[in-house]
Backbone as numpy.savetxt, mean C-alpha at the origin, in Angstrom:
# Nx Ny Nz CAx CAy CAz Cx Cy Cz
21.72 -2.83 -12.45 21.99 -1.52 -12.40 21.51 -1.00 -11.17
22.45 -0.19 -10.35 22.21 0.43 -9.13 21.50 1.72 -9.38
20.51 1.76 -8.07 19.83 3.07 -8.02 20.79 4.58 -8.28
21.93 4.44 -7.86 22.84 5.71 -7.74 23.26 5.75 -9.23
23.21 4.65 -10.04 23.82 5.00 -11.46 22.88 5.75 -12.14
21.42 5.24 -12.12 20.53 5.86 -12.51 20.07 7.40 -12.38
20.49 7.59 -10.73 20.25 8.95 -10.51 21.37 9.90 -10.93
22.59 9.13 -11.25 23.68 10.23 -11.77 23.56 10.43 -13.20
22.73 9.43 -13.98 22.62 9.67 -15.32 21.57 10.74 -15.49
20.56 10.73 -14.56 19.27 11.77 -14.58 20.00 13.34 -14.13
20.64 13.04 -13.35 21.27 14.14 -12.88 22.19 15.20 -14.05
22.76 14.39 -14.55 23.84 14.80 -15.75 22.89 15.35 -16.80
21.82 14.52 -17.26 20.73 15.18 -18.04 20.12 16.35 -17.82
19.98 16.76 -16.52 19.03 18.02 -16.15 20.41 18.97 -16.31
21.49 18.88 -15.94 22.38 19.93 -15.91 22.98 20.30 -17.46
23.12 19.10 -18.29 23.91 19.29 -19.49 22.82 19.38 -20.49
21.88 18.80 -20.53 20.95 18.71 -21.77 19.59 19.55 -21.44
18.88 19.54 -20.18 17.65 19.99 -20.11 18.22 21.65 -19.44
19.32 21.81 -19.04 20.19 23.05 -18.58 19.01 23.64 -17.30
18.78 22.78 -16.31 17.70 23.11 -15.64 18.30 24.03 -14.55
17.40 24.98 -14.09 17.83 25.93 -12.86 18.32 25.06 -11.52
19.07 25.78 -10.57 19.45 24.96 -9.54 18.18 24.55 -8.44
17.15 25.48 -8.75 15.81 24.95 -8.15 15.23 23.63 -8.46
15.22 23.72 -9.99 14.26 22.59 -10.38 15.03 21.21 -10.35
16.87 21.42 -10.42 17.70 20.18 -10.36 17.26 19.83 -8.76
17.30 20.62 -7.99 17.31 20.14 -6.41 15.84 19.74 -6.44
14.80 19.97 -6.94 13.57 19.63 -6.83 13.35 18.02 -7.24
13.64 18.08 -8.43 13.60 16.71 -9.35 14.46 15.58 -9.05
15.49 16.11 -8.13 16.55 15.11 -7.51 15.88 14.48 -6.28
15.72 15.62 -5.58 14.75 15.37 -4.45 13.74 14.17 -4.53
12.84 14.35 -5.58 11.82 13.61 -5.93 12.34 12.05 -6.14
13.52 11.94 -7.15 13.36 10.80 -7.51 14.41 9.76 -6.61
15.23 10.68 -6.02 15.96 10.04 -4.74 15.13 9.48 -3.91
13.92 10.09 -3.25 13.08 9.51 -2.63 12.25 8.38 -2.99
12.07 8.22 -4.09 11.43 7.08 -4.87 12.40 5.93 -4.82
13.71 6.32 -5.12 15.00 5.33 -5.07 14.85 4.55 -3.39
14.83 5.37 -2.57 14.88 5.08 -1.15 13.58 4.19 -0.82
12.56 4.53 -1.39 11.11 3.95 -1.21 11.42 2.36 -1.75
12.12 2.35 -3.15 12.13 1.07 -3.70 13.16 0.11 -2.83
14.03 0.90 -2.29 15.13 -0.14 -1.28 14.44 -0.43 -0.23
13.83 0.27 0.53 13.00 -0.03 1.90 11.92 -0.78 1.78
11.03 -0.60 0.67 9.73 -1.34 0.53 9.45 -2.67 -0.30
10.52 -2.51 -1.28 10.26 -3.57 -2.26 11.89 -4.44 -2.55
12.01 -5.08 -3.15 13.10 -6.09 -3.51 13.47 -5.79 -4.67
12.84 -4.55 -5.27 13.44 -3.99 -6.73 14.21 -2.93 -6.51
14.58 -2.24 -7.74 15.11 -0.88 -7.74 14.54 -0.06 -9.06
15.13 1.00 -9.38 14.66 1.83 -10.21 14.08 1.10 -11.77
15.45 0.47 -12.00 15.39 -0.15 -13.22 14.34 -1.05 -13.45
13.97 -1.95 -12.47 13.33 -2.92 -12.52 11.78 -2.81 -11.91
11.64 -1.48 -11.50 10.14 -1.12 -10.89 9.14 -1.28 -12.08
7.83 -1.79 -11.64 6.80 -2.12 -12.67 5.72 -0.82 -12.28
4.80 -0.85 -13.31 3.74 0.21 -13.06 2.88 0.04 -11.65
2.87 -1.08 -11.30 2.17 -1.50 -9.94 2.99 -0.88 -8.84
4.56 -0.96 -8.98 5.32 -0.37 -7.92 5.13 1.15 -7.96
5.25 1.59 -9.07 4.90 2.99 -9.29 3.70 3.86 -8.66
2.76 2.80 -9.03 1.17 3.13 -8.32 1.44 3.24 -6.91
1.85 2.14 -6.48 1.74 1.89 -4.87 2.78 3.22 -4.50
3.81 3.50 -4.90 4.72 4.58 -4.37 3.65 5.75 -4.30
3.03 6.14 -5.37 2.25 7.43 -5.44 1.25 7.20 -4.27
0.63 6.11 -4.24 -0.48 5.98 -3.13 0.14 6.02 -1.54
1.28 5.60 -1.53 2.18 5.79 -0.25 2.40 7.58 -0.05
2.60 8.17 -1.25 2.94 9.53 -0.89 1.71 10.31 -0.33
0.50 9.79 -0.88 -0.96 10.29 -0.84 -1.09 9.98 0.80
-0.87 8.70 1.15 -1.30 8.09 2.61 -0.18 8.82 3.71
0.77 9.59 3.26 1.68 10.18 4.06 1.14 11.56 4.05
-0.06 11.80 3.44 -0.31 13.06 3.68 0.19 14.41 2.80
0.81 13.87 1.77 1.47 14.74 0.67 0.63 15.47 -0.07
0.78 16.68 -0.47 -0.19 17.78 -1.01 -0.42 17.31 -2.52
-1.50 17.64 -3.07 -1.61 17.44 -4.48 -0.66 17.93 -5.38
0.18 19.18 -5.00 1.24 19.78 -5.58 2.38 19.00 -5.82
2.50 18.30 -4.48 3.87 17.63 -4.25 3.81 16.15 -5.06
2.60 15.58 -5.09 2.44 14.39 -5.71 2.48 14.61 -7.19
2.15 15.56 -7.63 1.93 15.94 -9.16 3.34 16.31 -9.69
4.07 16.90 -8.69 5.65 16.99 -9.08 6.54 15.78 -8.92
5.95 15.13 -7.98 6.73 13.71 -7.96 6.69 12.86 -9.42
5.33 13.05 -9.81 4.98 12.32 -11.22 5.74 12.94 -12.14
5.74 14.28 -12.24 6.33 14.75 -13.24 7.78 14.26 -13.14
8.46 14.33 -12.15 10.01 14.10 -12.04 10.06 12.58 -12.39
9.26 11.50 -11.96 9.45 10.35 -12.38 9.44 10.00 -13.85
8.20 10.65 -14.43 8.12 10.52 -16.01 9.24 11.17 -16.59
9.83 12.05 -16.31 11.02 12.83 -16.98 12.19 11.97 -16.71
12.44 11.47 -15.52 13.56 10.27 -15.30 13.65 9.11 -15.91
12.46 8.57 -16.27 12.03 7.19 -16.82 12.38 7.51 -18.31
12.03 8.74 -18.87 12.11 9.01 -20.42 13.55 8.81 -20.72
14.12 9.50 -19.61 15.95 9.59 -19.81 16.39 8.31 -19.93
15.86 7.50 -19.10 16.47 6.16 -18.87 15.99 5.12 -19.90
14.70 5.32 -20.43 14.48 4.67 -21.75 15.43 4.94 -22.99
15.71 6.37 -23.06 16.55 6.79 -24.40 18.01 6.38 -24.03
18.35 6.11 -22.94 19.79 5.63 -22.92 19.93 4.14 -22.58
18.73 3.40 -22.74 18.83 2.03 -22.64 18.75 1.28 -21.50
18.73 2.06 -20.36 18.71 1.49 -18.92 17.32 0.77 -18.78
16.35 0.99 -19.15 15.23 0.56 -19.31 14.41 0.24 -20.39
13.59 -0.85 -20.55 13.22 -1.12 -21.89 11.57 -0.70 -22.11
10.94 -0.59 -20.96 9.77 -0.15 -21.04 9.30 0.89 -20.24
8.70 2.02 -20.27 8.60 3.15 -19.27 7.43 2.71 -18.36
7.64 2.64 -17.09 6.41 2.32 -16.16 5.78 3.24 -15.73
5.91 4.60 -16.03 5.03 5.67 -15.58 3.89 6.03 -16.27
3.84 5.28 -17.53 2.70 5.21 -18.78 1.19 5.64 -18.00
1.02 4.98 -17.19 -0.60 5.28 -16.41 -0.64 6.16 -15.57
0.37 6.84 -14.85 0.55 8.13 -13.84 0.04 9.27 -14.65
-0.98 9.77 -14.01 -1.56 10.99 -14.33 -1.04 12.11 -13.43
-0.90 13.45 -13.41 -0.79 14.46 -12.45 -2.17 14.47 -11.57
-2.00 14.80 -10.38 -3.05 14.76 -9.61 -4.37 16.06 -9.76
-5.20 15.80 -9.56 -6.13 16.94 -9.94 -6.86 16.81 -8.33
-7.17 18.32 -7.85 -7.10 18.63 -6.32 -8.53 17.89 -5.79
-9.54 17.74 -6.90 -10.76 16.93 -6.17 -10.42 15.53 -5.88
-9.10 14.91 -6.36 -9.10 13.37 -6.28 -7.73 13.25 -5.35
-7.73 14.38 -4.36 -6.58 14.32 -3.38 -6.77 13.21 -2.58
-8.07 13.00 -2.21 -8.13 12.10 -0.84 -7.91 10.85 -1.50
-7.40 9.80 -0.70 -7.36 8.22 -1.06 -8.75 7.59 -1.55
-8.67 6.55 -2.34 -9.75 5.80 -2.58 -10.24 4.78 -1.58
-11.17 4.60 -1.01 -11.46 3.46 0.02 -12.50 2.57 -0.67
-12.73 1.37 -0.09 -13.87 0.51 -0.56 -15.02 0.76 0.69
-16.15 0.58 0.26 -17.33 0.62 1.41 -17.08 -0.75 2.06
-18.01 -0.82 3.49 -18.05 -1.83 4.12 -18.42 -3.02 3.20
-19.53 -3.01 2.30 -19.95 -4.08 1.55 -18.75 -4.55 0.37
-18.13 -3.80 -0.02 -16.74 -4.09 -1.06 -16.04 -5.01 0.00
-15.63 -4.46 1.20 -14.80 -5.12 1.84 -15.16 -6.57 2.25
-16.34 -6.77 2.52 -16.82 -8.34 2.71 -16.88 -8.87 1.26
-17.25 -8.40 0.45 -17.35 -8.99 -0.83 -15.72 -9.39 -1.27
-14.71 -8.55 -0.88 -13.62 -9.15 -1.51 -12.88 -10.12 -0.45
-13.29 -10.12 0.72 -12.99 -10.98 1.93 -13.50 -12.54 1.69
-14.74 -12.25 0.92 -15.48 -13.39 0.82 -14.79 -14.51 -0.31
-13.98 -13.73 -1.06 -13.38 -14.61 -2.28 -12.53 -15.67 -2.27
-11.64 -15.56 -1.45 -10.68 -16.90 -1.01 -11.47 -18.18 -0.54
-11.40 -19.03 -1.77 -12.57 -20.15 -1.13 -11.48 -21.18 -0.30
-12.13 -21.50 0.56 -11.31 -22.44 1.76 -11.51 -23.73 1.34
-10.90 -24.26 0.21 -11.12 -25.60 -0.20 -9.42 -26.11 -0.54
-8.48 -25.12 -0.34 -7.28 -25.71 -0.49 -6.24 -25.10 0.42
-5.04 -25.41 0.64 -4.21 -24.44 1.21 -4.28 -22.97 0.97
-4.06 -22.82 -0.30 -4.01 -21.50 -0.84 -5.18 -20.63 -0.24
-6.30 -20.91 -0.38 -7.41 -20.40 -0.13 -7.40 -19.96 1.37
-7.00 -20.87 2.33 -6.99 -20.52 3.71 -5.96 -19.59 3.90
-4.84 -19.78 3.32 -3.68 -18.70 3.42 -4.15 -17.25 2.88
-4.74 -17.26 1.72 -5.29 -15.89 1.08 -6.38 -15.34 1.98
-6.99 -16.04 2.62 -8.23 -15.31 3.38 -7.55 -15.05 4.74
-6.75 -15.76 5.41 -5.71 -15.07 6.47 -5.08 -13.78 6.20
-4.50 -13.99 5.06 -3.71 -12.75 4.77 -4.60 -11.33 4.52
-5.84 -11.41 3.79 -6.66 -10.39 3.50 -7.34 -9.89 5.03
-7.73 -10.83 5.82 -8.44 -10.66 7.13 -7.47 -9.86 7.81
-6.10 -10.36 7.92 -5.01 -9.74 8.78 -4.80 -8.20 8.31
-4.87 -8.06 6.69 -4.50 -6.86 6.37 -5.58 -5.93 6.99
-6.83 -6.08 6.75 -7.97 -5.19 6.82 -8.03 -5.10 8.25
-7.81 -6.01 9.05 -8.04 -6.07 10.65 -6.95 -4.94 11.22
-5.78 -4.82 10.46 -4.83 -4.33 11.46 -4.43 -2.97 10.73
-4.55 -2.89 9.39 -4.23 -1.90 8.24 -2.71 -1.79 8.00
-1.97 -2.83 8.46 -0.53 -2.59 8.28 -0.09 -2.48 6.81
0.90 -2.11 6.63 1.56 -2.02 5.07 1.96 -3.17 4.35
1.89 -3.43 3.14 2.27 -4.81 2.64 3.54 -5.04 2.89
4.57 -4.20 3.13 5.83 -4.69 3.33 5.92 -5.15 4.99
4.88 -4.57 5.74 4.89 -5.19 7.19 4.33 -6.70 7.25
3.16 -7.00 6.35 2.63 -7.96 6.34 3.38 -9.18 5.77
4.29 -9.04 4.79 5.19 -9.88 4.46 6.57 -10.33 5.32
6.43 -9.20 6.01 7.88 -9.35 7.05 7.49 -9.95 8.39
6.15 -10.35 8.29 5.84 -11.05 9.79 6.05 -12.28 9.85
6.83 -12.73 11.02 7.07 -14.08 11.39 6.09 -14.69 12.13
5.99 -15.92 12.29 4.96 -16.73 12.94 5.05 -16.23 14.46
6.38 -15.91 15.14 6.21 -15.51 16.53 5.64 -14.39 16.71
5.45 -13.37 15.34 4.69 -12.13 15.67 3.04 -12.08 16.12
2.64 -13.37 15.85 0.99 -13.51 16.21 0.76 -14.17 17.32
-0.07 -13.47 18.07 -0.67 -14.28 19.43 -1.88 -14.24 19.19
-2.57 -15.25 18.76 -3.87 -15.44 18.67 -4.86 -15.65 19.86
-4.17 -16.32 20.75 -4.72 -16.34 22.17 -5.29 -14.97 22.82
-4.31 -14.24 22.29 -4.45 -12.65 23.19 -5.16 -11.92 22.12
-5.22 -12.33 20.56 -5.80 -11.27 19.84 -4.90 -10.27 19.26
-3.68 -10.43 19.27 -2.88 -9.27 18.78 -1.85 -9.68 17.69
-1.28 -8.74 16.81 -0.29 -8.94 16.06 0.61 -7.90 16.25
2.01 -8.43 16.40 3.21 -7.51 16.96 3.84 -7.17 15.33
3.77 -5.57 15.34 4.32 -5.11 13.88 5.76 -4.36 14.43
6.69 -4.79 14.13 8.06 -4.22 14.48 8.99 -3.76 13.14
8.61 -3.04 12.39 9.38 -2.78 11.00 10.60 -1.90 11.59
11.69 -1.95 10.72 12.96 -1.58 11.17 12.93 -0.08 11.42
12.10 0.68 10.74 11.98 2.18 10.85 11.11 2.63 11.85
10.27 1.95 12.53 9.32 2.47 13.52 9.70 1.58 14.70
8.99 2.29 15.88 9.16 1.51 17.26 7.76 0.26 16.94
8.09 -0.81 17.91 7.06 -1.85 17.84 5.76 -1.34 18.25
4.64 -1.85 17.64 3.49 -1.69 17.98 2.55 -2.84 17.98
1.64 -3.04 18.81 0.78 -4.21 18.93 -0.42 -3.89 18.45
-1.10 -4.25 17.45 -2.56 -4.14 16.88 -3.43 -5.18 17.09
-4.54 -4.94 17.66 -5.61 -5.88 17.94 -6.24 -6.44 16.99
-6.70 -7.73 16.90 -7.32 -8.36 15.76 -8.64 -8.59 16.19
-9.62 -8.51 15.18 -11.13 -9.15 15.33 -11.22 -10.45 15.47
-12.34 -10.95 15.96 -12.51 -12.54 15.92 -12.46 -13.28 14.73
-13.15 -12.59 13.55 -12.90 -13.45 12.44 -11.39 -13.68 11.86
-10.68 -12.54 12.10 -9.11 -12.57 11.63 -8.53 -13.48 12.38
-8.90 -13.65 13.71 -8.09 -14.60 14.62 -8.61 -16.01 14.01
-9.63 -16.12 13.74 -10.41 -17.51 13.57 -9.46 -17.94 12.19
-9.44 -17.07 11.17 -8.59 -17.32 9.87 -7.40 -17.49 10.06
-6.64 -16.97 10.76 -5.09 -16.96 11.35 -4.97 -18.50 12.02
-5.88 -18.60 12.85 -5.56 -20.09 13.80 -5.80 -21.31 12.75
-6.69 -21.10 11.83 -6.90 -22.46 10.82 -5.63 -22.46 9.93
-5.24 -21.14 9.44 -3.95 -21.23 8.42 -2.91 -21.74 9.46
-2.52 -21.13 10.36 -1.29 -21.70 11.36 -1.24 -22.97 11.76
-2.47 -23.31 12.03 -2.59 -24.78 12.87 -2.60 -25.97 11.76
-3.36 -25.89 10.72 -3.65 -26.81 9.83 -2.85 -26.56 8.44
-2.63 -25.49 7.88 -2.16 -25.27 6.40 -0.85 -24.89 6.45
-0.46 -23.93 7.04 0.98 -23.55 7.19 1.98 -24.72 7.07
1.74 -25.62 8.26 2.78 -26.66 8.47 2.92 -27.54 7.11
1.84 -27.62 6.38 1.91 -28.49 5.01 2.59 -27.41 3.87
2.57 -26.25 3.98 3.06 -25.34 3.07 4.69 -25.07 3.17
5.07 -24.66 4.61 6.53 -24.48 4.70 7.45 -25.51 3.83
8.71 -24.89 3.32 9.47 -25.97 2.84 10.49 -26.27 3.78
10.67 -25.56 4.68 11.69 -26.17 6.04 11.10 -26.08 7.29
11.08 -27.01 8.28 10.74 -26.73 9.62 11.15 -25.56 10.33
12.47 -24.98 9.73 12.90 -24.00 10.46 12.46 -22.54 9.93
11.33 -22.55 8.88 10.95 -21.37 8.19 10.24 -20.53 9.36
10.77 -19.17 9.51 9.98 -18.07 10.59 8.92 -17.45 9.68
8.89 -17.38 8.76 7.79 -16.44 7.87 6.40 -17.15 8.08
5.51 -15.96 8.48 4.35 -16.28 8.63 3.48 -16.87 7.35
3.63 -16.24 6.51 2.78 -16.08 4.87 3.93 -16.64 4.15
3.87 -17.85 3.41 4.64 -18.53 2.71 3.92 -18.89 1.10
4.76 -18.76 0.21 4.16 -18.92 -1.32 4.22 -20.32 -1.71
3.65 -20.85 -2.67 3.70 -22.37 -2.92 4.97 -23.03 -3.01
6.01 -22.32 -3.12 7.38 -22.87 -2.71 7.51 -23.22 -1.44
6.97 -22.58 -0.32 7.08 -22.68 0.87 8.27 -21.83 1.40
8.30 -20.86 0.72 9.25 -19.51 1.42 8.38 -18.47 1.44
9.15 -17.51 2.08 8.33 -16.37 2.54 7.75 -15.20 1.30
6.60 -15.40 1.50 5.59 -14.51 0.28 6.38 -13.05 0.12
6.18 -12.85 -1.23 7.00 -11.51 -1.63 5.99 -10.59 -2.05
6.02 -9.27 -1.92 5.45 -8.36 -2.42 4.59 -8.44 -3.80
5.41 -8.87 -4.67 4.92 -9.07 -5.83 3.93 -10.35 -5.91
3.91 -11.15 -5.09 3.27 -12.23 -4.94 1.73 -12.02 -4.13
1.79 -11.23 -3.29 0.68 -10.78 -2.76 -0.11 -9.76 -3.72
0.58 -8.86 -4.49 0.03 -7.97 -5.22 -0.91 -8.86 -6.27
-0.32 -9.84 -6.89 -1.11 -10.51 -7.96 -2.29 -11.23 -7.30
-2.10 -11.71 -5.88 -3.39 -12.28 -5.04 -4.39 -11.34 -5.03
-4.17 -10.16 -4.38 -5.17 -8.95 -4.29 -6.03 -8.76 -5.63
-5.08 -8.52 -6.61 -5.66 -8.21 -7.92 -6.57 -9.24 -8.78
-6.28 -10.53 -8.10 -7.13 -11.55 -8.57 -8.27 -11.60 -7.93
-8.40 -11.40 -6.60 -9.60 -11.50 -6.10 -10.46 -10.22 -6.36
-9.80 -9.16 -6.58 -10.55 -7.96 -6.98 -11.27 -8.23 -8.41
-10.64 -8.88 -9.19 -11.28 -9.23 -10.46 -12.49 -10.44 -10.15
-12.43 -11.16 -9.38 -13.22 -12.28 -8.93 -14.53 -11.78 -8.55
-14.28 -10.53 -7.72 -15.25 -9.89 -6.94 -16.16 -9.10 -7.89
-15.37 -8.84 -8.97 -16.12 -7.80 -9.76 -16.22 -6.35 -9.40
-15.35 -5.81 -8.43 -15.18 -4.56 -8.05 -14.53 -3.84 -8.89
-14.97 -2.68 -9.40 -14.37 -1.76 -10.44 -13.23 -1.10 -9.94
-13.18 -0.72 -8.63 -12.34 0.33 -8.05 -11.01 -0.32 -8.11
-9.92 0.20 -8.27 -8.69 -0.27 -8.22 -8.30 -0.57 -7.04
-7.91 -1.94 -6.27 -7.71 -2.18 -5.44 -6.30 -2.80 -4.96
-5.34 -1.89 -4.37 -3.94 -2.12 -3.98 -3.96 -2.69 -2.24
-2.86 -2.97 -1.91 -2.96 -3.40 -0.46 -3.11 -2.02 0.46
-2.57 -0.98 -0.22 -3.00 0.35 0.38 -4.07 0.53 0.52
-5.05 0.04 -0.42 -6.69 0.40 -0.27 -7.28 -0.06 0.91
-6.76 -1.27 1.23 -7.47 -1.73 2.48 -6.67 -0.93 3.55
-5.61 -0.42 3.72 -5.02 0.25 4.85 -5.84 1.53 4.97
-6.43 2.24 3.94 -7.01 3.33 3.93 -8.47 3.06 4.27
-8.92 1.84 3.89 -10.37 1.77 4.33 -10.39 1.18 5.58
-9.35 0.52 6.23 -9.37 0.19 7.73 -9.22 1.33 8.47
-8.56 2.51 8.24 -8.40 3.78 8.97 -10.04 4.46 8.74
-10.43 4.71 7.56 -11.54 5.44 7.41 -12.95 4.74 8.07
-12.94 3.36 8.09 -13.92 2.67 8.50 -13.91 2.92 10.22
-12.78 2.67 10.88 -12.57 2.94 12.22 -12.85 4.27 12.73
-12.55 5.23 11.88 -13.09 6.90 12.18 -14.49 6.94 12.15
-15.11 6.44 10.89 -16.69 6.49 11.09 -17.31 5.70 12.13
-16.80 4.62 12.76 -17.49 4.17 13.75 -17.12 4.59 15.27
-16.35 5.70 15.22 -15.92 6.40 16.49 -14.56 6.22 16.97
-13.74 5.60 16.33 -12.18 5.58 16.80 -11.65 7.12 16.86
-10.95 7.18 18.00 -10.26 8.52 17.58 -9.09 8.65 17.12
-8.49 9.86 16.57 -7.35 9.79 15.46 -6.13 9.32 16.28
-5.98 9.54 17.31 -4.79 9.35 17.98 -4.58 7.72 18.02
-5.51 6.92 18.29 -5.61 5.55 18.33 -5.35 5.06 17.04
-5.87 5.69 15.79 -5.69 5.30 14.62 -4.28 5.39 14.17
-3.84 6.56 14.73 -2.38 6.92 14.28 -1.60 5.68 14.69
-1.54 5.47 16.08 -0.76 4.29 16.48 -0.60 3.07 15.96
-2.12 2.76 15.70 -2.25 1.52 14.77 -1.27 1.64 13.52
-1.73 2.64 12.74 -1.05 2.73 11.36 0.48 2.93 11.44
0.98 3.34 12.71 2.36 3.66 12.57 2.70 5.12 12.02
2.08 6.03 12.24 2.27 7.36 11.67 3.02 8.12 12.67
4.13 8.73 12.47 4.88 9.50 13.29 4.44 10.77 13.37
3.32 11.14 12.54 3.00 12.63 12.48 1.30 12.57 12.26
0.69 13.05 13.47 -0.86 13.20 13.49 -1.55 13.61 12.16
-0.69 14.54 11.36 -1.06 15.30 10.18 -1.27 14.15 9.18
-0.44 13.08 8.97 -0.74 12.01 8.19 -2.09 11.26 8.30
-2.31 11.08 9.39 -3.71 10.65 9.76 -5.18 11.36 9.84
-4.84 12.59 9.64 -5.90 13.57 9.65 -6.66 13.56 8.12
-5.67 13.17 7.10 -6.50 12.72 5.89 -7.82 11.84 5.96
-7.94 11.33 7.06 -8.95 10.21 6.97 -10.25 11.09 7.46
-10.02 12.19 8.46 -11.18 12.95 8.65 -11.80 13.82 7.56
-10.58 14.25 6.77 -11.26 14.91 5.66 -12.05 13.78 4.64
-11.63 12.72 4.73 -12.27 11.73 3.59 -13.65 11.31 4.31
-13.71 10.99 5.65 -14.98 10.79 6.22 -16.01 12.14 5.95
-15.60 13.15 6.40 -16.36 14.43 6.18 -16.75 14.72 4.90
-16.02 14.27 3.56 -16.25 14.30 2.28 -17.51 13.50 2.18
-17.27 12.15 2.52 -18.42 10.74 2.35 -19.69 11.36 2.73
-19.48 12.12 3.96 -20.99 12.63 4.85 -21.61 13.52 4.00
-20.74 14.46 3.71 -21.20 15.53 2.61 -21.98 14.87 1.48
-21.12 14.16 0.70 -22.01 13.41 -0.39 -23.07 12.71 -0.42
-23.11 11.90 0.85 -24.30 11.08 1.21 -25.47 12.17 1.49
-25.05 13.22 2.08 -26.02 14.41 2.56 -26.70 15.08 1.08
-25.81 15.33 0.37 -26.19 15.98 -0.88 -27.11 14.97 -1.75
-26.63 13.84 -1.79 -27.44 12.85 -2.44 -28.99 12.70 -2.13
-28.91 12.78 -0.37 -30.25 12.24 0.12 -30.97 13.08 0.64
-30.37 14.03 0.81 -31.39 14.94 1.50 -32.30 15.72 0.55
-33.64 15.81 1.04 -34.92 16.12 -0.08 -34.37 17.65 -0.43
-33.91 18.62 0.52 -34.06 19.98 -0.03 -32.41 20.32 -0.55
-31.56 19.28 -0.58 -30.13 19.54 -0.98 -29.91 19.87 -2.45
-31.16 19.56 -3.21 -31.23 19.79 -4.66 -31.72 21.09 -5.15
-32.33 22.20 -4.32 -32.99 22.99 -4.49 -31.93 24.11 -4.87
-32.47 25.07 -5.54 -31.81 26.31 -6.00 -30.67 25.98 -6.43
């Protein structure tokens, strides 16, 4: 089932059944088209096969690109409406929007991990087998660079220069960017590339940096399962997605003195306004710490 067929069914429902106003029709269709474009660009799935995790990642992606609470809430309403229709006509058997809830203004800022929680998560892969070495290298690389999960799995072996301590990220939609790596990430990558990857790849010609147990390029879904399993193993109650590490990377850099323009460049944001959300996040955290810790903050 193509995305275009789903959109056509939904468009027809809005016009003929819901009798939506032109403005409502335009807004709903713009929202669901954007979701369809996201699925085609960032995943190997489509509207019909999208899972709850992929819907959650899409909403996370909207927030990380600086979309307002109202915009995100409307997107959720549009998706819920569309999937209700697709369920009714039998295009999908299970509605994947069940866990999505409209945004509340106080929850506008993305959730991040503390430095301790990051350390705990990165300690989980056990380097006793090939999978452990690979997983540690993936998690270290993700937190070291803040790249998107789609960029992580698209990396080729030629994109890593451990001697220079940089990774080259060249997604189709953005200009190429070089992102530095801290020494622990370089060490984890070196061990994986030199001793583990040669045993894991199915063919000597394989270009993918990270491969699955079949020796082929790691999928988004595969990486999602990996990060979820380590979240559970670490007993971290926060919901961790690949985007959580991207948010944490940016917020922790900002907390420690990095400037917004440098962070913007490393994240690959075309607009600085998308990066400025991390300033709000750091300020909010600082205020929370102050209100909790200052002896006179509880007076009156």
